[in-house]
C-alpha positions, 0 to 999 in steps of 0.5 A: 317404696324402695330407698337406697342411700349411701351410708359410707359416712363420708358426707356423701348424700347420694340416694335414690327413691323408687315407687313400686306397684303394690303388685310388684314381685321384683324390681331392678334398681341402679344403685346411686353409687358403685362402691361404699356402704349402701342402706337399702330400705323398703317402706312407704311415704305418709300423707305428710311426706315422711318415709316410714321404713318397714325393713332395711339392709346394709349392703357392702359394695367394697371400699369407696372409690372417689374419682377426682375431676380433672382440673381444667385451666380455663385460660390456657387457650385465651386469645391474644386479642381477647379484650377486643373480641369481648368488646366486639361481642358486647357492642355487636359492631355498633359504635357506642360514642366512646373513644372509638368515635373520631370527630370529623375534620380533625 
């Protein structure tokens, strides 16, 4: 097995584990991150599920680049009639017997 883990030390838990055939002579594996420090390990998994490292190497992919997600204002496009629309969705057009029901003859 080949295990690649982020070893930058910034709390990131990006990793990838790939099982290979014993007859494999080469493998192409996409790294879990395009920057930072990576720990590349060659090893095997025991019957109990533990990973035993046979050989390892640290790979420096340069300074860690963290892209912050763009903040979205979820309420910027809210309808002026949002409460009625939500009520209509909840009741599916059926009167529930509340304030929307007017008694006849009054």
